[in-house]
N, C-alpha and C positions, 0 to 999 in steps of 0.2 A: 390878199384875196386868194393866193395860191393854196392856202390850207383848207379852203372851203370844200373843194371837190373831194379830197381825201377824207375829210371829216364826214361828209354825207355818205361816202362809200362805206366807211366803217360803221356808221349808224345803221345803214341798210343791212350790213352783215349781222349786226347784233339783233336787229328786229326780226330778221329772217330766221335766226337760230333760236332766240329765246322764246320759250313757250309759256313760262310762268316764273314769277319772281315773288318770293315770300320774305317779309321782314318778320323774324321770329321773336318769341319772348325769351330766347336764350341769349344771355349776355356773357361774353368771353372777357374775363379779367385776368386770365393767365393761360393755362393750357386750353387748346381748342377742343371742342366736343368731338365725340365719335359720331359716326354716321352709318345708318343701316336702313337701306331702302326708303329714304325720305325722312326717317326718324333721326333726330339729334339726341345725344345722351352725354351726360357728364358722370364720371365715376369720381366721387370726392368724399373724404380723401382717398380711401381705398375700399370702403364697405358700403357706400350709399350711391344709388343710381338715381339720377334725375333724367326723365325722359320727356321729349317733346314730339308732338304729332307732326305729320308731314305738312300740315297747314300752319305750323309754327307755334301752336299753343302748348302750354305746359300740360302734360298728360298725367304723370304720376311720379312718386318717389318711392324707392324700395330700399330698405335698410337691411343689410345682411345680419343674420343672427350669429351670436357667438356659439361656438361648438365646444362644449366642455369649458376648459380654461383658455381656449384659443380663439382668436378673432378670425372671422371669415373674410377673405379678400376677394373682390370681384375681378374676374379675369376677362370675361366676355359677355356681350349682350346681343340677343337676337329677338326679332318680333315676327310672329307668325301672321299669316294672311287674315286670321280672325281676331287679331289684337293680343293674342297670348304672348307672354314674354318669357324668354329663357335666359337665365343668368348662370354662367359657368363660374364656379368659385373654388377656392381651396384655402387651406390653412398651412402654417409653416411646417408643422410636424405631423398633423393628424388628418382629419377628415377632408374629403374632396367630393364635389358633386355638381349637380345641375338643379337649380330651383326653377319651378314653373309657376308663374304668377298670371292672374287675369289682368285685364286692362286697367283695373283700379289699383293694382299693386298687391292684391291679396294673394297669399301663398295657396296654390292648388295642390302641388305635390313636390316631393323632393326625390331626386334620383341619386342613389349612392353609387359613385363610380370607383369605389375601392381605392387602389393605389394610383389610379389614373387621374391626371390633372386635365380637365377640359378647358384648355386655354383659349379655344375658339369654338363657337357653336353656331349652328345654322339649322333652320327648319327646311324640310323637304315639302313638296306639294301635298303629300299625304299626312302632314303634321308630325311625322317622325322627326327625330333630331340626330344630326351628325355632329361629332366633336373631334377636333384635332388637338393633340396635346402630347404630354410625356408622362412617364410613370416612375414612381419611386421603386427602389430596389427592395425595400421592406417597410413595414409599418414603423412610424415614428422616426424615419430616416430621411435625410435630405440628399442621400446618394441616389443618383439616377440609375435605373436598370440599364443593362447593356443591350438588351434586345426586348422589344415589345411592339405590338401593333399601335401605330400612332393615330389611326383613324378608327373611331368607334361609331356604331349606329345603334340608336335606342328607339324603341317604339314610343308612340304617344303616351302609353301607359307607364313608360319608364323602364321597360325590360331591355337589356342589351340583346340585340338581334344580329350583330355583325361586328367584326374586328378585322382590320387589314392594314396594309402599308407598313411593313417592318422598318424599324429604326435603321437596320443595317443597309437599307437602300440609299442612305445618305452618308456623307463623310463625317468623321469624328469632328467634334468641336461644339458649337452651340447646339442646343436641342432644336431640331427643325420645327417642332410644334410649339415652341415657346411663344407667349403672347408678346405683342408690342403695344404699348400703352394706347388704349382707346382706338385701336386700329383693326378693322375687319380683315381677316386673313383666310377666311373659309367661305366658299360659295358653292351651294348645292344647286345643280341644274337637273333637268329631267333625265339626261343621259350621261352626265359625268359630274364629278366633284372637282372644283378648282381650289387650289390652296397656295398661299405664299409661305415658303419654308426657308428658315435659315439654313445655309448650306456652306459651312466653313467655320473659321475661328472668330470672325468679326461680324458685326451687324451689317456691314456693307456687302457681305457675301450672302446672297439670297437667290431664290429661283421660284418661278411660277411652274406649278406642277398640275397636271390634269390626270385623274384616274377614273376608271369606269366604276359602276356601283359595286363591283366585286373586288375593287382595290388594285386592279391591274393598271400600271402606269401607261398612259397613251401618249404622253408628251411632257417634256420639261424644258424650260427655257431660262437661261441665266439672267439675273437682275443685278449683277455685280456693279458696284459704284453708285447704285441708287439707295442712299442711306434711309430715305423715307419714301418708298415707292408708291404707297397708297394706291394699290391696284383697284380697278373697278371693272367688274364683269357685267356687261349689259345682257338683257334677256335674250337678245339675238346672238349671243356668243362672242361678241367683240371684247377684247381685253385692252384696257387703257391703263397707263401709269403716268404719274407726274415726275418730271426730272428737273433738277436744279439748273437754272441759267447761270453759267459761270460769271457772267458780267454783272448781273443784278443780285445774285445769290438768293433769288426768289424761286420757289418751286412752281414755275409757271409754264414750263415746256411740257407739252402733252405728247406722249408716244402711244402708238397702237401696235399690238402684236401681229406680225405677218407670220402665221404659223407655217405656211408653205416654204418660206425662205428662212425661217428661224431668225427674224430680225425685228427689232423694235424701231418702227418708223415714226419720225416726227410728223404730226398732223397739224394743220393750221386751225387754230381755235381763237375766235375773238370773243373773250368773255371777261367779265369783271370778277376778279378774285382768282382762286386756284381750284384745281380739280379736287372735289371733296368726296365724290362717289358716283354711283349710278342709281337710277330708279327706273325699272322697266328697261325700255330701249333708249332712254335719255341719259345724258351726263348731267351731273349736278355740281355747280361751282359755288363756292362760299366766299364771302367777303365780310370783314368785321372792322371797317374803318372807324366806326364810332363805338365799338365794343359790342353792339347788337349784331347778332349773326343774321346775315341776309343770304338767302339761297336763290340760285338761278338755275332753272331747268333749261337745258339746251338740246337741240337735235344734234346727233352725231355728225362730225365732219364727213364730207364725201371722200 
C-alpha cells in the first residue's frame, strides 16, 4: 500500500500539467518525425514531405521537383499561421531555394536563393520568411564560402530584404547554419530571432544564439555535450532543451535557460515521452510505444 500515495501524487501532477493529448495518424517505423508548432512532418526519403495537422490528421504530401538533372533535397519545413507551407531545399551542385505551398500542397511560388542554402526556415508574424544556412563559394561547387551572411530575410513575395550574421562570428569547423535531420533550429519572435548553431568541429559543439532583427547578437549560450539538444522556444520567451540521462540513456532530462546567470537549469517535468517541441506557451511531449505518435501538451513547470 506504500506505493498508492506516490502514485496518486504523480497522477495529480500529470493531470494538472496536461492540457491536451492527441493520438495522431503518424506512425513511426524508423526515424522520428520533425515537429513545428504542433505540426508533425516526415521527410522521406529526402525529397518528399508528409505533414500532419496539430489535431493529428494527415494534412498533405509534397514531392520536391527535380531541377535540371539534379534531385532536390528537403532541408527544412515551416508552416505559417494561415496554413501556408515553406520548404527549404537544395541540390548537390546546382539550384537552391525555398518553395511556398498552400495547405493542399500546391506550389504557390519559388524563391531562388542563389548560392545560399536555406537549411532552416521560419515565418515571421507578417508572413515574411527568415532562413538560416550556408553558402557555396561558386556555382556548381561544393566548396563553402569563407565569409557570407548566414541569416537571410525574404518578403512574402519572395524578395530578399535583409542579410546579416556573418560566418566569421563563429569558429571554424562545421557550418553553423547546417541542418540537422528533421530538427527545427530557427525561431522567429517579434523582437528577436533565436537559432541553434553548430559551433566547433563536432556535432556536440553547439550554441543557442539570439539576434535582434538587424542581426546584432544579443546573447549566446553554449550547448556543448548535448548531441541532440532539440531546443524549444515558447511564445513567452522561455528556452528549453532535452538532455540525455546518463543512467537510462534516454533524452528525458529537461533543462531551461537561465539567461541572467547563463546556466541551463534542470526543471521537474512529469510527462509521458520526451520533449518534442513547443506550441505557443506550452511544451509538447511525444511518445511512440506502439509506433503511433501520441502528443501531450503540458503547461510549463514553475
